[in-house]
C-alpha positions as CSV (number, residue, x, y, z in Angstrom):
1,M,-139.0,95.4,155.5
2,G,-135.9,97.1,154.1
3,Q,-135.6,99.3,157.2
4,A,-135.8,96.3,159.5
5,S,-133.1,94.5,157.5
6,S,-130.7,97.5,157.7
7,Q,-131.3,97.7,161.4
8,V,-130.4,94.0,161.9
9,A,-127.3,94.4,159.7
10,S,-126.2,97.5,161.7
11,A,-126.7,95.6,164.9
12,G,-124.8,92.7,163.6
13,H,-121.9,94.9,162.6
14,S,-121.7,96.7,165.9
15,A,-121.7,93.4,167.7
16,A,-119.1,91.9,165.5
17,K,-116.7,94.8,166.0
18,P,-116.1,94.2,169.7
19,I,-115.6,90.5,169.1
20,G,-113.1,91.2,166.3
21,M,-111.3,93.7,168.6
22,L,-111.2,91.1,171.4
23,V,-109.8,88.4,169.1
24,A,-107.2,90.9,167.8
25,A,-106.2,91.9,171.4
26,V,-105.7,88.2,172.3
27,G,-103.4,87.8,169.2
28,V,-101.2,90.9,169.9
29,V,-101.3,91.5,173.6
30,Y,-101.4,88.1,175.3
31,G,-98.7,86.1,173.4
32,D,-96.1,86.6,176.1
33,I,-98.0,85.8,179.2
34,G,-100.0,83.1,177.3
35,T,-96.9,81.0,176.6
36,S,-95.7,81.2,180.3
37,P,-97.3,77.8,181.0
38,L,-94.6,76.3,178.8
39,Y,-91.9,76.7,181.4
40,T,-93.2,78.2,184.7
41,L,-94.0,75.1,186.7
42,K,-91.1,73.3,185.1
43,E,-88.7,75.9,186.4
44,V,-90.4,75.9,189.8
45,F,-90.0,72.2,190.4
46,S,-86.9,71.4,188.4
47,G,-84.9,74.6,188.7
48,G,-83.0,73.8,191.7
49,Y,-85.1,75.7,194.2
50,G,-85.7,72.5,196.3
51,V,-89.6,72.7,196.2
52,P,-91.0,69.4,197.1
53,V,-93.2,67.7,194.5
54,N,-95.8,66.7,197.1
55,H,-99.4,67.7,197.9
56,D,-98.5,70.8,200.0
57,G,-95.7,72.0,197.7
58,V,-97.9,71.8,194.6
59,L,-100.9,73.4,196.2
60,G,-98.7,76.1,197.8
61,I,-97.1,77.0,194.4
62,L,-100.5,77.0,192.6
63,A,-101.9,79.3,195.1
64,L,-99.0,81.7,194.7
65,I,-99.4,81.7,191.0
66,F,-103.2,82.2,191.1
67,W,-103.2,85.0,193.5
68,S,-100.2,86.7,191.8
69,L,-102.3,86.7,188.6
70,I,-105.2,88.2,190.4
71,W,-103.3,90.8,192.3
72,V,-100.7,91.9,189.8
73,V,-102.6,91.5,186.5
74,S,-106.3,91.6,187.3
75,I,-106.2,94.3,189.9
76,K,-103.0,96.3,189.5
77,Y,-102.8,96.4,185.7
78,M,-106.5,96.0,184.7
79,L,-108.1,98.2,187.3
80,F,-105.4,100.9,187.8
81,V,-102.4,101.0,185.3
82,L,-104.6,100.6,182.2
83,R,-106.4,103.8,183.4
84,A,-103.1,105.8,183.3
85,D,-103.3,106.3,179.5
86,N,-101.7,109.2,177.8
87,Q,-104.5,110.1,175.4
88,G,-105.1,106.4,174.8
89,E,-101.5,105.4,174.5
90,G,-99.8,103.2,177.0
91,G,-96.2,101.8,177.7
92,I,-93.4,102.9,180.0
93,M,-92.4,106.0,177.9
94,A,-95.9,107.2,177.5
95,L,-96.4,106.8,181.3
96,T,-93.0,108.6,181.9
97,A,-94.3,111.6,179.8
98,L,-97.6,111.6,181.9
99,A,-95.7,111.4,185.2
100,R,-93.3,114.2,184.0
101,R,-96.3,116.3,183.4
102,A,-97.8,115.4,186.8
103,A,-94.7,116.5,188.6
104,A,-94.2,119.7,186.6
105,G,-94.0,121.8,189.8
106,H,-91.6,119.6,191.6
107,K,-88.1,119.7,189.8
108,K,-86.3,117.0,191.8
109,L,-89.3,114.7,191.8
110,R,-89.7,115.2,188.0
111,T,-86.1,114.2,187.4
112,L,-86.5,111.2,189.7
113,L,-89.6,110.0,187.8
114,V,-87.8,110.4,184.4
115,V,-84.9,108.3,185.7
116,C,-87.4,105.6,186.8
117,G,-88.9,105.7,183.3
118,L,-85.6,105.5,181.6
119,I,-84.6,102.5,183.9
120,G,-87.9,100.8,183.0
121,A,-87.4,101.4,179.3
122,A,-83.8,100.1,179.3
123,L,-84.9,96.9,181.1
124,F,-87.7,96.4,178.6
125,Y,-85.1,96.0,175.9
126,G,-83.4,93.3,178.0
127,D,-86.8,91.6,178.3
128,S,-87.3,91.9,174.4
129,M,-84.2,89.7,174.0
130,I,-85.0,87.1,176.6
131,T,-88.7,86.5,175.8
132,P,-88.2,85.3,172.2
133,A,-85.2,83.1,173.3
134,I,-86.9,81.4,176.2
135,S,-90.3,81.0,174.6
136,V,-89.1,79.4,171.3
137,L,-86.6,77.2,173.2
138,S,-89.4,76.0,175.5
139,A,-91.6,75.1,172.5
140,I,-88.9,73.3,170.5
141,E,-87.9,71.3,173.6
142,G,-91.2,69.5,173.2
143,L,-89.7,67.6,170.3
144,G,-87.3,65.9,172.7
145,L,-90.3,64.2,174.4
146,A,-91.7,63.0,171.1
147,F,-88.5,61.9,169.4
148,E,-85.6,60.2,171.1
149,G,-82.0,61.5,170.6
150,I,-82.9,64.8,169.0
151,D,-82.1,67.0,172.0
152,H,-79.0,68.3,170.3
153,W,-81.2,69.7,167.5
154,V,-83.2,71.9,169.8
155,V,-80.7,74.9,169.8
156,P,-80.1,74.9,166.0
157,L,-83.9,74.6,165.3
158,S,-84.6,77.4,167.7
159,L,-82.1,79.6,166.0
160,V,-83.6,78.9,162.6
161,V,-87.0,80.0,163.9
162,L,-85.7,83.0,165.6
163,V,-83.5,84.3,162.8
164,A,-86.3,83.8,160.3
165,L,-88.5,85.8,162.6
166,F,-86.1,88.8,162.6
167,L,-85.5,88.5,158.8
168,I,-89.2,89.0,158.1
169,Q,-89.6,92.1,160.3
170,S,-88.8,94.6,157.5
171,H,-91.8,93.2,155.5
172,G,-94.2,94.2,158.3
173,T,-96.8,92.0,160.2
174,A,-99.9,93.3,158.4
175,R,-100.2,90.2,156.2
176,I,-99.8,87.7,158.9
177,G,-101.2,89.7,161.7
178,I,-104.8,88.7,160.8
179,L,-103.8,85.1,161.7
180,F,-102.4,86.0,165.2
181,G,-105.8,86.4,166.8
182,P,-107.4,83.0,165.8
183,I,-104.2,81.2,166.4
184,M,-103.9,82.6,170.0
185,V,-107.6,82.0,170.6
186,T,-107.0,78.4,169.6
187,W,-104.0,78.2,171.9
188,F,-105.9,79.5,175.0
189,L,-108.7,77.1,174.3
190,V,-106.2,74.3,174.1
191,L,-104.6,75.4,177.3
192,G,-107.9,75.4,179.1
193,A,-108.9,72.0,177.6
194,L,-105.6,70.4,178.8
195,G,-106.2,72.0,182.2
196,V,-109.6,70.5,182.5
197,Y,-108.3,67.1,181.4
198,G,-105.7,67.2,184.2
199,I,-108.0,68.6,186.9
200,L,-110.5,65.7,186.3
201,Q,-107.8,63.2,187.2
202,H,-107.1,64.9,190.5
203,P,-109.9,67.4,191.5
204,E,-108.4,68.1,194.9
205,V,-106.0,70.4,193.2
206,L,-108.7,73.1,193.2
207,H,-108.1,73.6,196.9
208,A,-105.2,75.7,195.8
209,L,-107.7,78.5,195.1
210,N,-107.6,79.1,198.8
211,P,-104.8,81.6,199.5
212,V,-104.1,79.8,202.8
213,W,-102.1,77.4,200.9
214,G,-99.7,80.1,199.7
215,V,-99.4,81.5,203.2
216,R,-98.7,78.0,204.5
217,F,-96.0,77.5,201.9
218,F,-94.2,80.6,203.2
219,T,-94.5,79.6,206.9
220,Q,-93.3,76.0,206.2
221,H,-90.4,77.1,203.9
222,P,-89.4,80.6,205.3
223,G,-86.0,80.5,203.6
224,M,-87.4,79.3,200.3
225,G,-90.5,81.4,200.3
226,V,-89.1,84.6,198.8
227,A,-86.6,82.9,196.6
228,I,-89.3,80.8,194.9
229,L,-91.1,84.0,193.8
230,G,-88.2,84.3,191.3
231,A,-89.7,81.4,189.5
232,V,-93.4,82.2,190.2
233,V,-92.8,85.5,188.5
234,L,-92.5,83.7,185.2
235,A,-96.2,83.3,185.2
236,L,-96.5,87.1,185.0
237,T,-94.1,87.8,182.2
238,G,-95.9,89.9,179.6
239,A,-98.0,91.7,182.0
240,E,-96.3,94.9,180.9
241,A,-97.4,94.2,177.3
242,L,-101.0,94.7,178.3
243,Y,-100.2,98.3,179.0
244,A,-97.7,98.9,176.2
245,D,-100.2,97.7,173.6
246,M,-103.2,99.6,174.9
247,G,-102.9,102.3,172.1
248,H,-103.8,99.7,169.5
249,F,-106.9,98.3,171.1
250,G,-108.0,100.4,174.0
251,R,-108.5,99.3,177.7
252,K,-111.9,97.6,177.3
253,P,-111.0,94.9,174.7
254,I,-107.8,94.1,176.6
255,A,-109.6,93.7,179.9
256,R,-112.5,91.7,178.5
257,A,-110.1,89.3,176.7
258,W,-108.2,88.9,180.0
259,F,-111.2,88.0,182.1
260,L,-113.3,86.1,179.6
261,L,-110.6,83.9,178.0
262,V,-106.9,84.4,179.0
263,L,-107.2,84.3,182.8
264,P,-109.5,81.2,182.9
265,A,-107.4,79.4,180.3
266,L,-104.1,80.1,182.2
267,V,-105.5,79.1,185.7
268,L,-107.0,75.9,184.3
269,N,-103.8,74.9,182.6
270,Y,-101.6,75.7,185.7
271,F,-104.0,73.7,187.8
272,G,-104.0,70.9,185.3
273,Q,-100.2,70.7,185.4
274,G,-100.4,70.7,189.2
275,A,-102.9,67.8,189.2
276,L,-100.5,65.9,186.9
277,L,-97.7,66.4,189.4
278,L,-99.9,65.2,192.2
279,G,-100.3,61.8,190.4
280,D,-96.9,61.7,188.8
281,P,-94.0,63.7,190.5
282,E,-91.6,62.6,187.8
283,A,-93.6,64.7,185.3
284,A,-91.9,67.8,186.8
285,R,-89.3,67.6,184.1
286,N,-91.8,69.0,181.6
287,P,-95.3,69.1,183.1
288,F,-96.8,71.1,180.2
289,Y,-96.1,68.7,177.4
290,L,-96.6,65.6,179.6
291,L,-100.1,66.8,180.5
292,A,-101.1,66.2,177.0
293,P,-102.1,62.7,175.6
294,S,-99.3,61.1,173.6
295,W,-101.3,61.4,170.3
296,A,-101.5,65.2,170.8
297,L,-97.8,65.8,171.5
298,I,-96.7,66.6,167.9
299,P,-99.6,68.9,167.1
300,L,-99.1,70.6,170.5
301,V,-95.4,71.2,169.7
302,G,-96.4,72.8,166.4
303,L,-99.1,75.0,168.1
304,S,-96.7,76.0,170.8
305,T,-94.1,77.1,168.2
306,L,-96.6,79.3,166.5
307,A,-97.7,80.7,169.7
308,T,-94.2,81.5,170.8
309,V,-93.3,83.2,167.5
310,I,-96.4,85.4,167.9
311,A,-95.4,86.2,171.5
312,S,-91.9,87.1,170.2
313,Q,-93.4,89.2,167.4
314,A,-95.4,91.2,170.0
315,V,-92.4,92.0,172.0
316,I,-90.2,93.0,169.1
317,S,-93.1,95.3,167.8
318,G,-93.2,96.7,171.3
319,A,-89.5,97.5,171.2
320,F,-90.0,99.3,167.8
321,S,-92.8,101.4,169.3
322,L,-90.8,102.2,172.5
323,T,-87.9,103.3,170.5
324,R,-89.9,105.7,168.4
325,Q,-91.5,107.2,171.5
326,A,-88.0,107.6,173.1
327,I,-86.7,109.3,169.8
328,Q,-89.5,111.8,169.8
329,L,-89.0,112.6,173.5
330,G,-85.3,113.1,172.9
331,Y,-83.8,110.2,174.8
332,I,-82.4,108.1,171.8
333,P,-80.7,109.4,168.6
334,R,-82.8,109.7,165.6
335,M,-83.0,106.4,163.5
336,H,-84.5,105.6,160.2
337,I,-88.0,104.5,160.8
338,Q,-89.7,102.5,158.0
339,H,-93.5,102.2,157.9
340,T,-94.7,98.8,156.9
341,S,-98.3,99.6,156.6
342,S,-100.1,102.4,154.7
343,A,-103.2,101.9,156.9
344,E,-101.8,101.4,160.4
345,Q,-99.4,104.1,161.7
346,G,-98.2,101.9,164.6
347,Q,-96.7,99.2,162.3
348,I,-93.2,100.3,161.9
349,Y,-89.7,98.8,161.5
350,I,-86.4,100.1,162.8
351,G,-83.5,98.2,161.4
352,A,-80.9,99.1,164.0
353,V,-83.2,97.8,166.8
354,N,-84.2,94.7,164.9
355,W,-80.5,93.6,164.3
356,S,-79.4,94.5,167.8
357,L,-82.2,92.4,169.2
358,M,-81.4,89.5,166.8
359,V,-77.7,89.5,168.0
360,G,-78.8,89.5,171.6
361,V,-81.2,86.7,171.1
362,I,-78.7,84.5,169.3
363,L,-76.1,85.1,172.0
364,L,-78.6,84.2,174.6
365,V,-79.7,80.9,172.9
366,L,-76.0,79.9,172.3
367,G,-75.0,80.9,175.8
368,F,-77.8,79.2,177.8
369,E,-78.8,76.4,175.4
370,S,-82.1,75.5,177.3
371,S,-85.3,77.2,178.6
372,G,-84.4,76.0,182.1
373,A,-81.0,77.6,182.1
374,L,-82.4,80.8,180.5
375,A,-85.1,80.9,183.1
376,S,-82.4,81.7,185.7
377,A,-81.8,85.0,183.8
378,Y,-85.5,85.7,183.3
379,G,-87.3,87.9,185.7
380,V,-84.8,90.6,186.6
381,A,-85.9,92.8,183.7
382,V,-89.5,92.0,184.0
383,T,-89.9,92.8,187.6
384,G,-87.7,95.9,187.4
385,T,-89.9,97.3,184.7
386,M,-93.0,96.4,186.7
387,L,-91.6,98.1,189.8
388,M,-90.8,101.3,187.8
389,T,-94.3,101.3,186.3
390,T,-95.8,101.2,189.9
391,I,-93.7,104.2,191.0
392,L,-94.7,106.2,188.0
393,V,-98.4,105.2,188.3
394,S,-98.2,106.3,192.0
395,A,-97.1,109.7,191.0
396,V,-99.9,110.0,188.4
397,M,-102.6,108.9,190.8
398,L,-101.5,111.3,193.6
399,L,-100.4,114.4,191.7
400,L,-102.4,114.2,188.4
401,W,-105.6,112.5,189.3
402,K,-105.6,114.0,192.9
403,W,-106.9,110.8,194.4
404,P,-107.4,111.1,198.2
405,P,-104.2,109.7,199.9
406,V,-106.3,107.8,202.4
407,L,-107.6,105.7,199.6
408,A,-104.7,105.6,197.2
409,V,-101.7,105.1,199.5
410,P,-102.8,101.8,201.0
411,V,-103.3,100.4,197.4
412,L,-100.1,101.7,196.2
413,I,-98.2,100.4,199.2
414,G,-99.6,96.9,198.4
415,F,-98.5,97.2,194.9
416,L,-95.0,98.4,195.8
417,L,-94.7,95.7,198.4
418,V,-95.6,92.8,196.0
419,D,-93.4,94.3,193.2
420,G,-90.6,94.8,195.6
421,L,-90.8,91.2,196.8
422,Y,-90.7,89.9,193.3
423,F,-87.8,92.1,192.4
424,A,-85.9,91.1,195.5
425,A,-86.4,87.5,194.7
426,N,-84.9,88.0,191.2
427,V,-81.8,89.9,192.4
428,P,-79.8,86.8,193.2
429,K,-80.4,85.7,189.6
430,I,-77.9,88.5,188.5
431,V,-75.0,86.2,189.6
432,Q,-76.7,83.1,188.3
433,G,-76.9,84.3,184.6
434,G,-79.3,87.2,185.0
435,A,-76.5,89.7,184.5
436,F,-77.1,89.8,180.8
437,P,-80.4,91.8,180.9
438,V,-79.0,94.0,183.7
439,I,-75.8,94.8,181.8
440,A,-77.8,95.5,178.6
441,G,-80.1,97.8,180.7
442,I,-77.2,99.7,182.3
443,A,-75.7,100.2,178.8
444,L,-78.9,101.5,177.4
445,F,-79.6,103.7,180.4
446,V,-76.1,105.3,180.0
447,L,-76.7,105.8,176.3
448,M,-80.1,107.4,176.8
449,T,-79.0,109.7,179.6
450,T,-75.8,110.7,177.7
451,W,-77.7,111.6,174.6
452,K,-80.2,113.7,176.6
453,R,-77.6,115.5,178.5
454,G,-75.3,115.9,175.5
455,K,-78.1,117.5,173.4
456,Q,-78.7,120.0,176.3
457,L,-75.1,120.9,176.5
458,L,-74.8,121.2,172.7
459,V,-77.7,123.8,172.7
460,E,-76.0,125.7,175.6
461,R,-72.6,125.8,173.7
462,M,-74.3,126.9,170.6
463,D,-76.2,129.6,172.5
464,E,-72.9,131.1,173.9
465,G,-72.0,132.5,170.6
466,G,-75.5,133.1,169.5
467,L,-76.8,136.4,168.3
468,P,-80.2,137.6,169.6
469,L,-82.8,137.7,166.8
470,P,-84.0,141.4,167.4
471,I,-80.5,142.7,167.1
472,F,-79.9,140.8,163.9
473,I,-83.2,142.0,162.3
474,S,-82.4,145.6,163.2
475,S,-78.9,145.3,161.5
476,I,-80.6,143.9,158.4
477,A,-82.9,146.9,158.3
478,V,-80.0,149.3,158.5
479,Q,-77.8,147.5,156.0
480,P,-80.0,145.3,153.9
481,P,-78.2,142.5,151.9
482,H,-79.1,141.3,148.5
483,R,-82.5,139.5,148.7
484,V,-83.4,136.6,146.4
485,Q,-86.7,135.1,145.5
486,G,-88.1,132.1,147.4
487,T,-88.5,131.1,151.0
488,A,-85.5,129.9,153.2
489,V,-86.5,127.6,156.1
490,F,-83.8,127.4,158.9
491,L,-84.3,124.6,161.4
492,T,-83.2,125.8,164.9
493,A,-83.7,124.5,168.5
494,R,-83.8,128.1,169.9
495,P,-86.8,130.4,168.9
496,D,-85.1,133.6,170.1
497,A,-81.6,133.3,168.6
498,V,-80.2,133.5,165.0
499,P,-79.5,129.9,163.6
500,H,-75.8,129.3,162.8
501,A,-76.8,128.1,159.4
502,L,-78.3,131.5,158.6
503,L,-75.2,133.3,159.8
504,H,-73.0,131.0,157.7
505,N,-75.1,131.4,154.6
506,L,-75.2,135.2,154.9
507,L,-71.4,135.3,155.6
508,H,-70.5,133.1,152.6
509,N,-73.2,133.8,150.0
510,Q,-73.9,137.5,150.9
511,V,-77.7,137.0,150.2
512,L,-80.9,136.5,152.0
513,H,-84.2,135.0,150.6
514,E,-87.3,137.2,150.4
515,Q,-89.0,135.1,153.2
516,V,-86.8,133.8,156.0
517,V,-88.5,131.3,158.3
518,L,-86.9,130.2,161.6
519,L,-88.4,126.8,162.3
520,T,-88.5,125.1,165.6
521,V,-90.0,121.6,166.2
522,V,-91.3,120.9,169.6
523,Y,-92.4,117.5,170.9
524,E,-95.2,117.4,173.5
525,D,-95.8,115.0,176.4
526,I,-98.8,113.7,174.6
527,P,-99.2,111.0,171.8
528,R,-100.7,113.2,169.1
529,V,-101.2,116.9,168.4
530,P,-104.3,117.8,166.5
531,P,-103.8,119.8,163.3
532,T,-105.4,122.8,164.8
533,R,-102.7,123.0,167.3
534,R,-99.8,122.0,165.0
535,F,-98.3,125.4,164.4
536,E,-97.6,128.9,165.7
537,V,-96.6,131.7,163.3
538,E,-95.2,135.1,164.3
539,S,-93.9,137.8,161.9
540,Y,-90.9,139.9,162.9
541,G,-90.9,142.2,159.8
542,E,-88.2,142.5,157.2
543,G,-89.4,139.2,155.7
544,F,-88.6,137.2,158.9
545,F,-91.1,134.8,160.4
546,R,-90.9,132.4,163.4
547,V,-92.8,129.1,163.0
548,I,-93.1,126.6,165.8
549,L,-94.4,123.1,164.8
550,H,-95.9,120.9,167.5
551,F,-95.8,117.1,167.3
552,G,-96.7,114.3,169.7
553,F,-94.4,111.5,170.6
554,I,-96.0,109.1,168.1
555,D,-96.8,111.6,165.4
556,E,-95.0,111.4,162.1
557,P,-92.8,114.6,161.9
558,D,-93.4,115.5,158.3
559,V,-92.2,119.1,158.2
560,P,-93.2,119.9,154.5
561,Q,-96.7,118.5,155.1
562,A,-97.1,120.4,158.3
563,L,-96.0,123.8,156.7
564,K,-98.8,123.5,154.2
565,L,-101.1,124.2,157.1
566,C,-99.6,127.6,157.6
567,H,-102.0,129.7,155.5
568,L,-100.5,133.2,155.5
569,D,-100.4,135.6,152.5
570,D,-96.8,136.5,153.1
571,L,-95.6,133.1,153.1
572,D,-95.2,130.7,150.2
573,F,-94.2,127.1,151.0
574,S,-94.6,125.7,147.5
575,P,-92.1,122.9,147.0
576,M,-90.1,124.6,144.2
577,R,-89.7,127.9,146.0
578,T,-88.7,126.6,149.4
579,T,-85.2,125.7,150.4
580,Y,-84.3,124.0,153.7
581,F,-81.1,125.0,155.5
582,L,-79.8,122.5,158.1
583,S,-76.9,122.8,160.4
584,R,-74.8,119.7,161.2
585,E,-72.7,120.0,164.3
586,T,-69.4,118.1,164.9
587,V,-68.8,117.7,168.5
588,I,-65.2,117.8,169.9
589,A,-64.5,116.6,173.4
590,S,-62.7,119.2,175.5
591,K,-62.0,120.1,179.1
592,L,-64.9,122.5,179.4
593,E,-67.3,121.8,182.3
594,G,-70.1,119.5,181.2
595,M,-69.9,115.7,181.0
596,A,-67.1,113.3,181.7
597,R,-64.6,113.0,178.8
598,W,-65.7,109.5,178.0
599,R,-69.3,110.5,177.9
600,E,-68.4,113.5,175.6
601,A,-66.6,111.1,173.3
602,L,-69.6,108.7,173.4
603,F,-72.1,111.5,172.7
604,A,-69.8,112.7,169.7
605,F,-69.9,109.2,168.3
606,M,-73.8,108.9,168.7
607,L,-74.3,112.3,167.1
608,K,-72.1,111.4,164.2
609,N,-74.0,108.3,163.5
610,A,-77.6,109.6,164.2
611,N,-80.0,109.9,161.4
612,G,-80.0,113.5,160.1
613,N,-82.8,115.9,160.0
614,L,-83.2,115.5,156.3
615,R,-84.6,112.0,156.4
616,F,-86.2,112.3,159.9
617,F,-88.4,115.4,159.0
618,N,-89.1,114.0,155.5
619,L,-87.4,116.9,153.7
620,P,-87.1,117.0,149.9
621,L,-83.7,115.8,148.9
622,N,-83.2,118.3,146.1
623,R,-84.3,121.3,148.3
624,V,-81.8,120.9,151.3
625,I,-78.5,122.7,152.0
626,E,-76.5,121.5,154.9
627,L,-73.9,123.6,156.6
628,G,-71.5,122.1,159.2
629,T,-70.0,123.7,162.4
630,Q,-67.7,122.4,165.1
631,V,-68.7,122.7,168.7
632,E,-66.4,122.1,171.8
633,M,-68.1,120.2,174.6
């Protein structure tokens, strides 16, 4: 009897776990795309595109939305992109690392793929500003339908909600995260119920499931056909989050949540709004809220606000994760990263990113003042990132997975064609208000490429006056300096040259420690490095050791903790016997060949304000000596 009970309990637990993962995935992953019904059809029919609110127009648009969801999300992302995981991690930077590895033998292609990844990452930050602004504005605008004369309160109320959202970021989302899943499940159930309510009024709207209506719309409106994709793409916003958040849940829970709940709810709601428009074309001013019965309007506004806050939270958290990956891969200066959960490594807070996003969101809300106006700027960043993702996935499929070209190429051409059409449809938005995410993306791209190139030049300039390690050790053996007790750890980027901090210490203090460790930290193109592969140790004699620590791009680079794994009799890393020597470079712009003078000045500014090695590598404050040097670029 006891054995049978334990078996039942075990089975129940194993059954509950997938359900819990599915609910959690709904709460974190699908907030962005799940709030798209708030503004998509409203923008299509009221955004100045000239789409007629008649039988053919409504069915044509619904067919385009439905088949876009099927092709882009269900097929491209679910069946292909989510399989391109970097040891379980997803997102544009993880994919860039994977593509860089795939093109290791093709230098020019490797550079091109890295550029594509950086463009996608830069545009993602633009999306991270627009998503909270348009989502919260759309939700609060529902109050204007419930109460007369409060339209002028929409912007202030939206700003209050958004500022409060950014202010609580430093406290982490662990406490309120448990509520995200149930709230979003309720949101999708309400979306589906409203959709069924509308469809029952005009069941003929289901004819839009036939793709012929979409084709007919293009043939009847050839000039408008491609342009309207700039509004239809609003139904796809958040698709990139499916991939970016894969590391938290895995591919299966995300895919199951999409096919079992999210996709049916979205389709039902869009078709319900379409049915409403068939019966009342005037409802195009806000078909989402007007689809609901009048008694349900206030509760729906409240639920919509919660859903948009959750959607915004997911995008902001994604920006934090993307920043950390970019820092580890060497494309962004080091920043202070605060962990907001002792249990979940992925829950982090980066103050510089948080406040920059908040300023951008506030400027967007004040500048555009409505979700309809902001929709004119939305789409450029989203489609640009989606296009870069497709290019990177193509390289992975052909070069890393070695898929037969006869099978892979037709599928990839289809993805590129659709993504290219969506991106082309959004290009005119650049002059209609969409310049903001583009300018932000260009600025971030310049910053990332300047930092990466500047660091390379800095290492080259430092190497020009570097002393080869074997020659230095030989000179030490011939003329040994005074040796003091303890272990000195010198951080250096070059494993075969003497660190400048070591030379300065020997020159000024005329002493060496008994054990001298030349430490190099290497970041791999994988998310995590197992402890068994964390370090390499080599002894050079005369008390000199070379240690190389390996970290993944989402690993916590805790150097003292990692050094504890180096079990060698000749090395003692006990805290009170180990001193860390750091070198802080001051860059001076010069006429030497390298980068443009303005980029050298920009790099010097970034280097001056970057977070130092002391905090980034979690070094003990009372065991660090920092020595400065000037380098001409």
